[in-house]
FIKOLZA-1660 file (N, C-alpha, C; in steps of 0.1 Angstrom, whole numbers, plus 5000, padded with zeros to 4 digits):
% residues 108
   i   px   py   pz ch aa at
   1 9576 2612 9406  A  M  N
   1 9568 2611 9418  A  M CA
   1 9557 2621 9417  A  M  C
   2 9545 2618 9422  A  S  N
   2 9534 2627 9422  A  S CA
   2 9534 2636 9435  A  S  C
   3 9534 2649 9432  A  Q  N
   3 9534 2658 9443  A  Q CA
   3 9522 2657 9452  A  Q  C
   4 9510 2654 9445  A  E  N
   4 9498 2652 9453  A  E CA
   4 9499 2640 9462  A  E  C
   5 9505 2629 9458  A  K  N
   5 9506 2617 9466  A  K CA
   5 9515 2620 9478  A  K  C
   6 9526 2628 9475  A  I  N
   6 9535 2631 9486  A  I CA
   6 9529 2640 9496  A  I  C
   7 9521 2650 9492  A  R  N
   7 9514 2658 9502  A  R CA
   7 9504 2650 9510  A  R  C
   8 9498 2640 9503  A  G  N
   8 9488 2632 9510  A  G CA
   8 9495 2623 9521  A  G  C
   9 9507 2619 9518  A  I  N
   9 9515 2611 9528  A  I CA
   9 9517 2620 9541  A  I  C
  10 9522 2632 9538  A  F  N
  10 9525 2641 9550  A  F CA
  10 9512 2644 9557  A  F  C
  11 9501 2646 9550  A  F  N
  11 9488 2649 9557  A  F CA
  11 9483 2638 9566  A  F  C
  12 9485 2626 9561  A  L  N
  12 9479 2614 9569  A  L CA
  12 9488 2609 9580  A  L  C
  13 9501 2612 9578  A  A  N
  13 9511 2606 9588  A  A CA
  13 9511 2612 9601  A  A  C
  14 9514 2605 9611  A  T  N
  14 9515 2610 9625  A  T CA
  14 9530 2609 9630  A  T  C
  15 9539 2603 9622  A  S  N
  15 9553 2602 9627  A  S CA
  15 9562 2603 9614  A  S  C
  16 9574 2606 9617  A  Q  N
  16 9585 2606 9607  A  Q CA
  16 9586 2593 9600  A  Q  C
  17 9585 2582 9607  A  D  N
  17 9586 2569 9601  A  D CA
  17 9575 2566 9591  A  D  C
  18 9563 2570 9595  A  E  N
  18 9552 2569 9585  A  E CA
  18 9554 2576 9572  A  E  C
  19 9559 2588 9573  A  V  N
  19 9562 2596 9561  A  V CA
  19 9572 2589 9553  A  V  C
  20 9583 2585 9559  A  L  N
  20 9594 2579 9551  A  L CA
  20 9589 2566 9545  A  L  C
  21 9582 2558 9553  A  D  N
  21 9576 2546 9548  A  D CA
  21 9568 2548 9535  A  D  C
  22 9559 2558 9536  A  G  N
  22 9550 2562 9525  A  G CA
  22 9558 2566 9513  A  G  C
  23 9569 2574 9515  A  L  N
  23 9577 2578 9503  A  L CA
  23 9584 2566 9497  A  L  C
  24 9589 2557 9505  A  Y  N
  24 9596 2545 9499  A  Y CA
  24 9586 2537 9492  A  Y  C
  25 9574 2536 9497  A  R  N
  25 9563 2528 9490  A  R CA
  25 9560 2534 9476  A  R  C
  26 9561 2547 9475  A  L  N
  26 9559 2553 9462  A  L CA
  26 9569 2548 9451  A  L  C
  27 9581 2546 9455  A  V  N
  27 9591 2542 9445  A  V CA
  27 9594 2528 9444  A  V  C
  28 9590 2520 9455  A  F  N
  28 9592 2506 9454  A  F CA
  28 9579 2499 9456  A  F  C
  29 9574 2494 9444  A  T  N
  29 9561 2488 9445  A  T CA
  29 9561 2475 9453  A  T  C
  30 9573 2469 9454  A  E  N
  30 9575 2457 9462  A  E CA
  30 9578 2459 9476  A  E  C
  31 9576 2471 9481  A  W  N
  31 9581 2475 9495  A  W CA
  31 9577 2465 9506  A  W  C
  32 9565 2460 9505  A  D  N
  32 9561 2450 9516  A  D CA
  32 9569 2437 9515  A  D  C
  33 9575 2434 9504  A  S  N
  33 9583 2422 9503  A  S CA
  33 9598 2425 9507  A  S  C
  34 9602 2437 9508  A  I  N
  34 9616 2440 9511  A  I CA
  34 9619 2439 9526  A  I  C
  35 9629 2431 9529  A  D  N
  35 9633 2429 9543  A  D CA
  35 9641 2441 9548  A  D  C
  36 9651 2444 9540  A  Y  N
  36 9660 2456 9543  A  Y CA
  36 9668 2460 9531  A  Y  C
  37 9672 2473 9531  A  I  N
  37 9680 2478 9520  A  I CA
  37 9695 2475 9524  A  I  C
  38 9701 2468 9515  A  V  N
  38 9715 2464 9517  A  V CA
  38 9725 2476 9513  A  V  C
  39 9722 2483 9503  A  Q  N
  39 9731 2493 9498  A  Q CA
  39 9723 2504 9490  A  Q  C
  40 9727 2516 9491  A  G  N
  40 9722 2527 9483  A  G CA
  40 9709 2533 9489  A  G  C
  41 9706 2544 9483  A  R  N
  41 9694 2551 9486  A  R CA
  41 9688 2556 9472  A  R  C
  42 9675 2558 9471  A  P  N
  42 9669 2563 9459  A  P CA
  42 9675 2578 9457  A  P  C
  43 9676 2581 9445  A  R  N
  43 9680 2595 9441  A  R CA
  43 9669 2602 9434  A  R  C
  44 9667 2615 9437  A  M  N
  44 9657 2622 9431  A  M CA
  44 9661 2636 9427  A  M  C
  45 9654 2643 9418  A  S  N
  45 9657 2656 9414  A  S CA
  45 9659 2665 9425  A  S  C
  46 9668 2675 9423  A  K  N
  46 9671 2685 9434  A  K CA
  46 9658 2693 9438  A  K  C
  47 9650 2696 9428  A  L  N
  47 9637 2703 9430  A  L CA
  47 9628 2695 9439  A  L  C
  48 9626 2682 9436  A  G  N
  48 9618 2673 9444  A  G CA
  48 9624 2671 9458  A  G  C
  49 9637 2669 9459  A  W  N
  49 9643 2667 9472  A  W CA
  49 9641 2679 9481  A  W  C
  50 9643 2691 9475  A  R  N
  50 9642 2703 9484  A  R CA
  50 9627 2705 9488  A  R  C
  51 9618 2702 9479  A  A  N
  51 9603 2703 9483  A  A CA
  51 9600 2694 9494  A  A  C
  52 9605 2681 9494  A  I  N
  52 9602 2671 9504  A  I CA
  52 9609 2675 9517  A  I  C
  53 9621 2681 9516  A  F  N
  53 9628 2685 9528  A  F CA
  53 9620 2696 9535  A  F  C
  54 9615 2706 9527  A  D  N
  54 9607 2716 9533  A  D CA
  54 9594 2711 9539  A  D  C
  55 9588 2701 9533  A  M  N
  55 9576 2694 9539  A  M CA
  55 9580 2688 9552  A  M  C
  56 9592 2681 9553  A  F  N
  56 9596 2674 9565  A  F CA
  56 9599 2685 9576  A  F  C
  57 9605 2696 9572  A  E  N
  57 9607 2706 9583  A  E CA
  57 9594 2711 9589  A  E  C
  58 9584 2714 9580  A  R  N
  58 9571 2718 9586  A  R CA
  58 9564 2707 9594  A  R  C
  59 9565 2695 9589  A  F  N
  59 9559 2683 9596  A  F CA
  59 9566 2682 9610  A  F  C
  60 9579 2683 9610  A  D  N
  60 9586 2681 9623  A  D CA
  60 9582 2692 9633  A  D  C
  61 9581 2704 9628  A  V  N
  61 9577 2715 9637  A  V CA
  61 9563 2713 9642  A  V  C
  62 9554 2708 9634  A  E  N
  62 9540 2706 9638  A  E CA
  62 9538 2694 9647  A  E  C
  63 9546 2683 9644  A  H  N
  63 9544 2670 9651  A  H CA
  63 9554 2667 9662  A  H  C
  64 9565 2674 9662  A  H  N
  64 9576 2670 9671  A  H CA
  64 9582 2682 9677  A  H  C
  65 9574 2692 9680  A  S  N
  65 9579 2705 9686  A  S CA
  65 9584 2703 9700  A  S  C
  66 9580 2693 9707  A  Q  N
  66 9584 2690 9720  A  Q CA
  66 9597 2681 9721  A  Q  C
  67 9600 2675 9709  A  D  N
  67 9611 2666 9709  A  D CA
  67 9624 2674 9705  A  D  C
  68 9635 2668 9710  A  A  N
  68 9648 2674 9707  A  A CA
  68 9653 2669 9693  A  A  C
  69 9647 2674 9683  A  I  N
  69 9651 2671 9669  A  I CA
  69 9654 2683 9661  A  I  C
  70 9662 2681 9650  A  V  N
  70 9664 2691 9641  A  V CA
  70 9654 2689 9629  A  V  C
  71 9645 2699 9627  A  P  N
  71 9635 2697 9617  A  P CA
  71 9642 2694 9603  A  P  C
  72 9637 2684 9597  A  G  N
  72 9641 2679 9584  A  G CA
  72 9653 2670 9584  A  G  C
  73 9659 2668 9596  A  Y  N
  73 9671 2659 9596  A  Y CA
  73 9668 2645 9593  A  Y  C
  74 9656 2640 9596  A  F  N
  74 9652 2626 9593  A  F CA
  74 9653 2624 9578  A  F  C
  75 9649 2633 9570  A  W  N
  75 9649 2632 9555  A  W CA
  75 9664 2633 9551  A  W  C
  76 9672 2641 9557  A  I  N
  76 9686 2642 9553  A  I CA
  76 9693 2629 9556  A  I  C
  77 9690 2623 9567  A  S  N
  77 9698 2611 9571  A  S CA
  77 9692 2598 9565  A  S  C
  78 9679 2597 9563  A  L  N
  78 9674 2584 9558  A  L CA
  78 9666 2585 9545  A  L  C
  79 9664 2597 9540  A  G  N
  79 9656 2599 9528  A  G CA
  79 9664 2597 9516  A  G  C
  80 9658 2602 9505  A  F  N
  80 9665 2601 9492  A  F CA
  80 9677 2610 9491  A  F  C
  81 9685 2608 9481  A  L  N
  81 9696 2617 9478  A  L CA
  81 9692 2626 9466  A  L  C
  82 9697 2638 9467  A  A  N
  82 9694 2648 9456  A  A CA
  82 9704 2646 9445  A  A  C
  83 9699 2646 9433  A  D  N
  83 9707 2644 9421  A  D CA
  83 9702 2654 9410  A  D  C
  84 9711 2664 9407  A  E  N
  84 9707 2674 9398  A  E CA
  84 9707 2669 9383  A  E  C
  85 9711 2657 9381  A  R  N
  85 9710 2652 9367  A  R CA
  85 9696 2647 9364  A  R  C
  86 9688 2645 9374  A  L  N
  86 9674 2640 9371  A  L CA
  86 9664 2652 9369  A  L  C
  87 9654 2649 9361  A  G  N
  87 9644 2659 9358  A  G CA
  87 9635 2661 9370  A  G  C
  88 9627 2672 9369  A  D  N
  88 9618 2675 9380  A  D CA
  88 9610 2664 9385  A  D  C
  89 9611 2661 9398  A  W  N
  89 9603 2650 9405  A  W CA
  89 9607 2636 9400  A  W  C
  90 9617 2635 9392  A  E  N
  90 9621 2621 9387  A  E CA
  90 9629 2614 9399  A  E  C
  91 9627 2601 9400  A  V  N
  91 9634 2593 9410  A  V CA
  91 9641 2582 9403  A  V  C
  92 9653 2578 9408  A  D  N
  92 9661 2567 9402  A  D CA
  92 9665 2558 9414  A  D  C
  93 9661 2545 9412  A  T  N
  93 9664 2536 9423  A  T CA
  93 9674 2525 9418  A  T  C
  94 9681 2528 9407  A  S  N
  94 9690 2518 9401  A  S CA
  94 9702 2515 9410  A  S  C
  95 9706 2524 9420  A  D  N
  95 9717 2521 9429  A  D CA
  95 9713 2514 9441  A  D  C
  96 9700 2511 9443  A  V  N
  96 9695 2505 9455  A  V CA
  96 9695 2490 9454  A  V  C
  97 9701 2484 9464  A  R  N
  97 9701 2469 9465  A  R CA
  97 9694 2465 9478  A  R  C
  98 9685 2455 9477  A  F  N
  98 9678 2451 9489  A  F CA
  98 9676 2436 9489  A  F  C
  99 9673 2432 9502  A  S  N
  99 9671 2418 9504  A  S CA
  99 9656 2416 9506  A  S  C
 100 9651 2405 9500  A  L  N
 100 9636 2402 9502  A  L CA
 100 9634 2394 9514  A  L  C
 101 9622 2395 9520  A  K  N
 101 9618 2388 9531  A  K CA
 101 9618 2373 9528  A  K  C
 102 9621 2364 9537  A  A  N
 102 9622 2350 9534  A  A CA
 102 9610 2344 9528  A  A  C
 103 9598 2348 9532  A  D  N
 103 9586 2343 9527  A  D CA
 103 9582 2348 9513  A  D  C
 104 9590 2357 9508  A  T  N
 104 9587 2362 9494  A  T CA
 104 9597 2358 9484  A  T  C
 105 9608 2351 9489  A  K  N
 105 9618 2347 9480  A  K CA
 105 9613 2334 9472  A  K  C
 106 9617 2334 9459  A  K  N
 106 9613 2323 9451  A  K CA
 106 9622 2311 9453  A  K  C
 107 9615 2300 9454  A  A  N
 107 9623 2287 9456  A  A CA
 107 9630 2284 9443  A  A  C
 108 9642 2278 9444  A  P  N
 108 9650 2274 9432  A  P CA
 108 9644 2263 9424  A  P  C
% end
């Protein structure tokens, strides 16, 4: 994953949903065709996971200071999983299973 692209997502986003959507778009080129994730979450290096967690904490403090939220919790609960076996900023989506939207499924 590109650190610059990740920082850009946080800079342009106005909500936690927009950030998470942007991060998932970085790893799933077919994101617009995905209806929902059936199983799994992307895994990423511990270094990358921690850096994004820190960005989420800062984002939450800046954008949601009036809300009753725990800064960074959105990333912990819905973001990627940390995997120390992966290289710096590497992401693995092999465990993720998803369903495509009806209009993007290929006819038999």
